[in-house]
N, C-alpha and C positions, 0 to 999 in steps of 0.2 A: 504494500500500500504506500502510495506517495505521501511522505511525511512533510509537514511544514511547521512553522512556529510563529506565534504572535510576537512581533519584534519588541514592543514596549514592555511586555510582561514576561518574555522568555518562556511562554507556555506552549508546549507541543500540541499540535493538532494533526489532522490529515486533510489532504486536498479534497477528499470526498466527505461531505457532511450529510447526515440524514435529516431531511426536512419533513416535519410531521403535519403538513397542511393538506396533503392528498393521500391519507392512509386508505387502505382498502375498505369498502363499505358493503353492507348487506343490502338486499332489495328494498328495505324500508329506509335506507339512507343513513342508518347508524353505522358506526365503525365496526368492522369485523375484528373484534377485539383479539381473538385468539390468533388470527393470521397476522394482524399488525404487530403483536408482541413477538411472534415467531420471526417476522422479517427484521424488526429492530434488533433483536438479540443476535440473529445470524449476522447482520452487518457488523455489530460490535465484536462478535467472536472472530470475524474475518479482518478486523483491524480498524474499522471506522471509529474515530475518537471525538466526533463532534455531532451533537444532536440538537435540534432546534424546534421549538414550538412557540405558541403564542396564545393569548387569552381567548381570541374569537375562533380559532381553528376548530372545525367540526362542531360548531355551536358550543364550544367550551369543553368538549370531551377529549380533544387531543391531549391536553395536559393530564387528564385523568388516566388515559390509556398509557401514555408515555411513563407516568409514574409507576404503573404496574410493571411495565416492561423493564424498568431500571431496578427492580427488586433483585434479590439473590446475588448481590455483588456487582451488578452491572453499572450502578451509579458511579462507583469508584473508578471505572474505566474511561469515563467520558467527560468532555466539556459540555455542560448543560446550559442552554440559553433559552430564556423566554423573554417576553416583551411586555412593557407597560402600555396598556391601551389608552393612549393620550386623549382620544376622543371621549373617554369615560371619566376623565379627570376634570372636576369642576372646583375642587378645593385642594389645598396643599395636603390635607389629611387623606384625601382619596388615594394618593400614591402609595402610602404604606398599607392602607386597607386592601388595595388591589394586590399588592405584592404578597401580603399574608394570605389572601384568598388563593392566589396561584400556588404558593408553597403548600397549602392544604390540599389542593387538587393533586399536586404532584407527589404528595406525601414525603416532602423533603424539608430539611431545615435551612438549606441555602441553595442559591443558584450561582453558577460561575459568572456568566454574563447576564445582566438584566438591562435591556436596552429600550430606549424610547421608540415606540412603534409608529412606523409610517409617517415620519415627519415631512411636512412641507413648511414653508417659512412662517405662515400664519399660525400653524399648530405649534411650531417651535417658540414663537413669541409668547403664545399663551402659557406654555410650560415655563418659560423664563419668568413671566409675571407671577406664576404660582411657586417660584423658587425651587425648581427641580434640583439645583446643586445642593441645597440644604437637605433635601430628601436623600440624595445619593450619599451625602456625608453620614447621615443617620443609618442608612441601610448598610453601608460599608463597615461602619464602626460596630454595628450589632452582629456582623458576620452573616447577615441574610443574603448578601450578594458579595462577589469578589471583584468584579470588574464592570465597567460602564461602557455604553455604546449607544448607537442609534441606527434605525433603519430609515431609508430615505426614498421619497417619491416627489420630486419637484424638479426645478431647473438647476443648471450648474451654479449660477450665482448664489442661489439659496444654499446649495451644498457647501460651497466655499465659506459662506458666512457661518453656518452651523459648525463646520469643521474647525474653524479658527476660534470658536467662542468658548470652548471647554476642553480640558485635558482628556479627551476620549481615548479609549484603548481599543475600540473596534468600531467600524462602520459597516453596515450591511446595505448593499446597493444592488439595483437591478442592472445586469449586464449580460449580454449575449452577442451573437454575430450581428443582430439587427440594431442593437442599441448603442453602438460605439459613440454616436453623437447625440444621444438622448439622455435625459435625466442627469445623473452625476457626470456622465461622459468619461471617456478614457483619460482626459486631462485631469478630471477630478480624482480619479483613482490614483493617478501618478502623484498628485499632491498629497493624498492621504499617505502614500508610501513614503514620501519625503519627510513627513511629520512623524513617522514611526507608528502609524495607526494601522492595525491589521484590517484588511478588506475581506469581507465575507460576501459571496455572490449569491443572489437569488434570481430566479427565473432564467437559468442558464439555457433552457430549451424553449423559452418563450411560450410557456403554457403547453408544451408538447408539439408546437408547430414545427420546430426544427427537427423533430424526430421522424417526421413523415413528410419529406419535402416533395414538391411537384416534380414532374418528369424532367423539366429543364434543369433543375438543380441536381437531380440524380445523375443526369448525363454529364454535367460538369465534374461531379465527384468521380464518376467512373473513368473519365478521360485523364484524370490526374495520375502521375506516375506512382504515387503512394496510395494504397487502397485502405480506406477506413469507412466505417458505417457513418451515417449522418449524425448519430449521437456522439460518436468518437470525435468527429470534426468539431461539433459544438463545444464539447468539453476541452478539446485541445486549444481552441481559441482562447480559453480562459486560464487553464493551468500553466500556460507558458508565461503569463504575466507575473513578474516577480513580486508585485504588491499583493497579489491574491493569496490569501491563506487557506480559505476553505470555500468550496463550491457546493451549495445546497442543492440536493436533488429531492424533490417531493415524490417519493417512490410509492406506487400503488399496488405493486404485485411483487412476488418473489422473483419472477422473471426479470423485472427491472433491477432489483437488488443485485442479482447475479451478473447481469450485463454491466452494471456500473462498477462492481467489484473487479470484473475482468479488465475493464478499461483503465481504472486507476491503479491496478496492480502492475500494468505494463507501462504506465505513463512516466515520462521524464520531463524535466522542466527546461529542455533545450529551447532555444529561441526559434521563432518562426522564420522560415526561409522567405525570401522575396517572392518566390513562386507561390507559397502558401498565402502570404498576404494578398497577392493579386487574386488568388482563388476566392478568398473571403470577400473581397470587394465585389467580385462578380456575383457571388451568392447573395450578398446583401442587396445589390441593385435589383436582382430578379424578384426577390420577395417584396421589397418596398414598392416596386412598380406595379405589383399585382394585388396587394392587400388593401383593404379599406379601413377596417376598424382597428386592427393591431391589438385586439383584446388578448390578455394573457390567461383569462379564465380563473382569476384569483378569487372571484365571488365576493369581494368586499361590497359589491352593490346588492348583494342578496341578504335577506329576503326582500323582494319588492313588495310594497304594500298591496299591490294589485295582482301579484303573482306572475309578473312578466319574467320569463326565463332569459334574462339579458345575456349571460355568458353563452348559453346554448345558441342563441340567435346570432350573436356576433362571431363566435368561433365557427359555427356551422357555415355562416356566410363567407367568412374569410377562407375557409378550407375549400369551399366550392370554387372560389376564384383561383385557387392554386391548382385545381384539377383541370386537365384538358377537357374542354366542353362541359365543365361542371355546372351544376345547377343546385340551388338550395330550395327550390319550390316544393319538392316532395317532403323534405325534412321540415319545412316551415308549415306545411299543411298539418303535420302531426302535432306541432305546437298549437295550432289553431284548435284542433280537436281536443287537446289537453287544457285548453283555456289558459295558455301561458304565452300567447303571441303578443306582438307589439301593439295591437289595436287596443289593448287594455291599459296602456300607458295614459296617465292623467297629467303628465308633465309636472309632477311635483318636484322633480329634480333632486330628490333625496339620494338617488344613485350617483348623480354627478358629484355631489359633495363627498361621497364615500370613495369614489374611484381614484386609486393611486396613479392611474395613467392620465387623469384629467381629460378623459374622452368626452366629446359632445354626445352623450348617450341618447338623449331625447331626439336629437336630429337624426342620428344614425338609425334609431328604431323606426322613425317615420319613413326614411328613405328605403330601408330594407323591406318594410311592410309593403310599400308601394310597388317595389320591384317584384316581390314574391307573390303578389295577389292580382297581377294583371290578368 
C-alpha cells in the first residue's frame, strides 16, 4: 500500500482512504451494515490507514456503522476523521454539543481529525463570528480531537483566505481530472503544500463519472502506450501530486474495495510524463465539452421537500450525453412514474443553498424536464 505522511504533524497515512459517504445499502435505503463492516475491516486489514465520515452521511448512520466497524482493535489502526456540520451551528455551544453527539454515535472518546465541513466563504465567516478557534482550543485540550482541518467547496480566492487564516493541519478538497481549474484548483493545492498543510482529496472519480467514460475517452486511453483502467488513470492523476496525502474513495461494494487495493498496492509517486499530461488535457476537454450539469451525486441537496430526485436526474442526464446516441427520456419517464421528476420543483431553492458545487439546480431541472418530455 502506498504510504504517505501529514507533513505538519508527522502522522503516517496511506494514499488510499476509505470514505464512508457511499456505503452499500439495502433495498429500503438503509446501510447494509454487515457488508459495510466487512468491507471497512478488509480494507484496514489490507493496509488502509485513513477512514472518513461525517455527520449527515447516510442520514447520520454512517458514523454509527463506522463505529461498529472500528471495534475489536480496528480503531487503533487508523486515522479517524469526521466533520463538524457548520450549517447546524447557530451558537458557539453547538460545536461541542455536535462533537459529543458524533463521538457517541461512533462510540469513541476522540477523533484524530475533526474538520469544519463544506466551507464556503460565507459559512467560514459565520464560524469565525461564533469563535471556532476557541472551540478547537477546548476540544484539543480535552483530548476529544487531535488535529484540525476543513473541507472546502467554493472558489480559489475563498480557499486562499481560509487557508491563511488559521494554523490548519489538513484541508480536504474536491479534485479530479475535470476539476484542475475548479474550486480550490491545482494552484490552491500547491499553496497548501507550501504551508505544510496535508491535502486530502474527495470526489476523485467525480461521483463515478470517470469510472465509466464515453467511447471517445476509452479510445484515447486504449491508444496510449501504457495501459490502465479509467479508475487507475483517475487515481494516478492525483497520487502523483506531492501535496496529496490521502485520496478518499467512497466504496460501495467489495469489488470496488479490491480494485482500489490493487491499484494503490502497485502505485508509485513518480511524476507524470509530458505525454500523460497531454492525455489528461485531452480527456478533460472531451468530458467538459459534452457534460451539462457536472453533478457529483453527493446528495447534499437531498431530501427535496417535494421529492425531486435531483442527483438521479442530473447524473442520468449527464451520462446520457456521454453515450453515443444516448438519451435520458426513458430513464426520466421512470422518475415521472415514481413522482420524483423535475415538474414537482416549486423553486424554493433550498437545494441550491445546500449544493457544494453551486449549481443552478432550478434552471437545470426546468431545462432537462423540457428536453425529456417533448
